[in-house]
N, C-alpha and C positions, 0 to 999 in steps of 0.2 A: 633443883637448879643445876645447870651444867657446871662441871668442875673444870678448873684450869689444868693445863698440862702438868704443872708441878704437883697439884693435888692428886691427879691421876697417877703420876709417877710414884708417889708415896704409897699407893695401894698395890703397885705391881711388885713382883718378886725381886726385881733389881738384880738379876743374875747376868744380864747382858749376854744371854745365850744365843742370840741372833736367829733363833728358830722362827721368830715372827717375820723375818725378812728385813729387819732394821738392825743397825750396828749396836744400838744401846736401848735399854728400857726407856730412857728419857726421850729418845727420838720417836719411839713407838707411842709414848704418852702424848707427845705433841701432835702426832698424826691423829690419835684417838680423840683428842680435844677438838681438832679441826673437822671431825666427822669424816675423815678420809680413809679410815681402816675400821675393821670390825674387832671387837674385844676377843672374839673367838680365835683370832690369830695368835694370841698368847696361850701356849699350852700349859703354863704353870701358875696361872692366876688362881688364888684360893677361892673357895665358895663364898666366904665372907666378903672378900674384896669384889667378887663378881656381882654380888647383890648390891653393894654400894655403888658400883660403876654402871649398873644396868641403866639407870636414868640418863647418865651422861653419855653413854654409848648409843642410846636409842635415837633414831632420826627424829628431828623436831616435829615432823608431820607424820601422824600415824598411818600405817599401811592399811587400807580397807580393800578387801577383795570380795567381789560379787561372784558367786559360783553357780553354774548350772551344768551338771555333767562334766564334759571335757572343756567347756567354755568358761573363761574367766575374764573379768574386767577389773583391773587393779588401779588404785589411785593412792597417792601419798608416798611416803618414804623420801620426799624431796629434802635437799639439804642446802640449796643455794637460791639466791634471788635471781641471779642471771646465769644463763647456761654456760657462758664462757668461764665462769668461776670454777666450774667442775663439769657438771652435766645435769640434765633432767632425766629422771629414771622411768616413770610410769606414764605412758601416754594417756591423755584424757579419753574416756570412753564416749563414743557417740551413740546415743540412744534415740530411736525413732518413736514418737508418741502416737498412741492410739487411744480412743475413748470408748468406754464401755457402752455409752449411749449410741455409738455408731452401729452396733449390732455385730454378731459373730461373723457374718458373711463379709462385711466390709473390712473388719479387723483382719480376718484371715487373708483376704486379698492383698491388703497393704503389707502385712508382715511377710507373706510369701515372696512378694516382689523384693522387699528390702533384704530379706534373709538370703536370697539367691544372688544378691549383688556381690561380685568379686571382680576386681580389676588388678592386673599384674603391672607393677611399677618397678622397673629395673630388677626383676627377679623376686619381688616381694608381693604377696597377695594382700590386697586391702579389702576389708569388709567393714560393715557396721558392727557395733559391739553388743547391742542388745535393744530392748524395747521398754518403753515406759507406758504403763496402763493407767489412765485416769479413771478413778472409781466414781463416775457420775451415773452409774446404773448398776447392773448386775456384774460386780467386779469378778466374781468367781467364774462366770461364764466367759467373760472377756479374757481372763487369764487362760482358760482352757482353749479358747480360740487361738490365742498366741502360741500356746504350747503345741497345738496341732500343726502349726506351720513353722515353728522355730524352737530350737533348744537353747537359745542364747539367754543370758541373764536378764532379769526383769526388775524394773523400778515400779513400785506401786504408789500412785499419787492420790492422796485423799487424807482427810482429817478426822474421819469417823472410824474409830477402831472396830466397831461392830460390823461395818461394811467391809473393811479390809481383812478381818479375821478369816472368813471362809475362803477368800482369795488366796491368802497365805497358806491355808491348809492344802490347796492344790499344789503348792510349791514345796511340799514337805521334802526334806533332804537337800534342798538348795539354800543358798544364801542370797536372799533378795534384799533390796533397799526400800525402806518405807519412807515416804515423803508426805507429810512432815509433822514433827512435833513442834507446836507453838506454845505460847504461855498458857493458853486456855485448855490444852489437852495433853500436855507433856507426860503426865503421869500414866494415863491410859495407853498412850502410844509407847511409852517405855516398857510397860508391862507386856504389850503386844510384841515388841521386838525381842524381849527376853524369851517369851513363850515360843516364838517361832525361830529363834536364833538368827534374827535378821539384823542388818545394819539399819541405822536410823538417821534421817535428816533432821537437823535442829534448825528451826527458823525463827528469826527475830529481826526487828527493825533497826537495831543498833548493836554494835559490837559488845558493849557492856552487858546488855541483856543476854546476848548470845553466850558470853563466857559464863555467866551465872547459871544458865540453863544446862550447859554441858556438864558442869560440876554436879548438878542435881541428878541429871539423867545417868551419869556414870555411877553415882552412888546407888542407883536402882539396879545396876548390874549390866548396863549396856556399854560395851567397850568400843564397838565399831560405830563411830559417829561421822556424819558428813554435815558440813555447814552451809546454810543458805542465808547469806547476809542481806538478801533483798536488794533494794535499790532500783529506782526507775531511771531508765535511760543509760546510754553508754558511759557517760562521765561518772555517775554515781556507782555503777556496777564496777567499773575499772578501779575507782578509788577504794571501794570495799575489798576487792580481791587483792590489791597490792598491799593494803594495810594488814589484811589477815596473814599474808605470806611473811611480811616483815615481823609481825608480832610472834608468829610461830617460830621463826628463825632466831628470835631473841629469847626463846624458851618460855614463852607464855603458854604453858601446857594446856590451859583451858581452851585455847584456840588452835591447837596443833592438830588439825584434822583437814582432810580434803574438802574442797568446795564444789558445790553443784550449781549449775547455771541453766537458765531456761530461755534460750533464744526462740523457742517455740511460741513465746508470747508476743513476738513481733507482729506487726500488722501486715507486712508484705514479705514474700520470700527473699527479696533482695536485702531487706533490713535484717532478716533472720540470718542470712549468710554472713553479714558483717558482724553481727553480735557473736555468732559462733566462732568466727576467726579471732575476734578479740578474746573470747573465752579460752580458746586453745593457747593463745600467746600469754594470757595473764589471768589466772593461773588455775583454771577449773580442772577438777578431777573427773567429773561426770557432766555431760552436756546433753540436754534434751532438745531434740529437734522435732518440729511438726512436719516439715516438708521432706519427703524422700524423692530426690531428683538426682540422678547420677551427675548431671552437669553441676550441681551444687556440692554433692558429697565428695566427688573426686578431688577438687582443689583443696577442700578442707582436710582430707586425708593426707594429701601431699604436704600441705603446710604443717600438719602435725608431725609427719615423718621428719621434715627438715628441722623443726625446732627441737625434736627429741633425739636427734642424732648427736652422738658424743662429739663435741667440738675438739676434743683433745686427740681424736683418732681421725685418720683420713676418711673422707666420705667415700664409701665404696658402693659398688653395685655387685649383684650376685654374678660370679663367673658362670659362663654358659654360652649357648648359641641363641642369638637374637635375630628374629626375622624382620627385615625391613623391606617395605614395598612388595610384600608377597613373593618372596624369592622362589625360583624353580630349581630343580636339580642341577641345571647347567649355569646357575647364577654364581658369581665369584664369592670367595670368602675373604673378608677383611679381618685383620687381627688388631686388637688393641688391648690395653690393660683395664683393670676394674676400678681405676680412679674415676670418681663420679663425673668430674668436669671433663675429663678426656672422653669418657663414654658418650656424654651428651653432645659434645662437640662433633664427634665422628658420626654418631647416629643421626643428629639433626641435618648434617650436610648430606649424608647418604639419602635420607628421606626427601630432602629438598631437591635432590637431583632427579628424582622420579625413577631411578634405576633400581631394580630389585637386587638385593645382596644379602648374604649371611654375614653376621658380625660375630666373630669368635672373641669373647671376652675372657682373658686369662687371669688367674689369681696372681696379682703382683702386690699383695698386701696394701692395696689402695694407693699405690704410687703411680705417678705419670710415666709415660713411656721412657723418656730419657733417664729419669731418676731410678726407675725400676731396673733398667738395663745396667746403669752404673753400679747398682747395689746387688746385681746378680739375681734379680727377681724376675727378669724378663729375658729369656734366652731361647735358643733353638730347642733345647731339650724340653723346656716347659711348654712351649707352643705345641710341639709334637705330642707331648703327653696330653694336652688339652684336647687335641683333635680326636684322640682315642677315648679319653674320658667321657666326652660328650657325643660319641658315636657319629662323628661328622660324616664319615663315608657312607652312612646309612641315609643321609639326607641329600648328598650331592653326587652327581655323576661326572661332572666336569671338574677335575681336581685342580683348581686354580686358587692359590692362596696369596694374599697381598699383604706385605709387611709395611709398617709405617716407615716413611722415608728417613726418619732420624736414626733408624737402626738397620740401615741397608747392609751394614757389616755382617748381619746375621744370615744373609741370604745363602751364602755358601754352606754354612753349618746346617741350615734348615733343609737344604736340598739333600744333605747326607741323612738327616733324621727322617725326612719324608721323600724317599726316592721316587715315588710314583706321582708326586705333585709337581705342578708347574709353579715355581716360586717367583713372584714378581715383587717389585719394590714400588710402593705408592708414593704420593707426595709427602713432603715434610710437614705441611700444615693442613689442618682439617678443611680449611676454606677452599683448598684446591682439589678436594675429592670429587665434586661434581664434574669438573672438566676432565679429570683423569678417567672417571668411569665412562664418560661419553666418547673419549678418544682412544684410550688404551685397551678397553675391554669391550 
């Protein structure tokens, strides 16, 4: 069971050395009880106390990591029910399902297309996380077909250990996920997971049975478990997921594991997308999809990114040069900060204008233009530095740079920093950018 702040305090050295970053050991103990710091931050805690505090300091939901070479898919380590309370940590993995019965050629084609998918979203590359193989035929051959096209982590779906065993042998040295152990086969599946050092999905029709099974399977030596609470329809699935998260956060250790969901079971792609969106929001760690369609995958990846962005930090985009409407070397350069809302406001207006332009996004610690200027995070020196850092002169021949109207005061300083550039002052509001581009440039 979790310890209170006072109980934790009694196990600490009580030196108030401040080396943990807090003024007193009691303050550190309170943060530790709230799961807001790590025990390792205390350099003087004894081995005996460390052992006693291990359970209290551990996240209520176990971290499960699927590995394949340099690729990983992590789930768990979550500590809150709502993201605004702190943040969510490990984004749910999106896995594309293939079936052994489809044959190696069809599997390879689908996996190749999905594995190659990569879309850049404000400086971040979005991809799928792995593949799920249904063992309804020669599972070993199916896994080999997947491996010939992708090195991403694999989930093996089947309930016959004798069928899954040769497929797992193909994945030697990797950490795969086996789905699933049910009441009828949990012992053989647990033995299989131990033998191949794999994570294991535990499946049951109700939470009581699920809790009983996780205890038994853990006693067999399987530590990395994933829960499948079942449930038909959106309502039941949602209820089960929320209940599991609540119980885990109340330190019901038997249910303190990530959850897997199967939107792939939907009848239509539209329903599948809705179920997947619900799973991302509430609270799946691994999500298995049947459909690979960029038109469906992209909004799911954006939704995931938005939900798993730390709400206590400004929402930022990657600093850099962004191309809008296929700019040419003689297209103007507009400057803004890396605050997400500012970026999207400017980028959307430029795109809507139909005019090609380069957008120079500077690192302002995620602040808006005026806030960053007032804080000394957006000035002529930083803008000039960004033009050199991102090799802007290699991309443009007509050296025209446009400042946001709110910081027109920087124009003189920027002319000194960039003597070869024609420094212009743009409109104060993003909505006026289209008219400005059409008239002034």
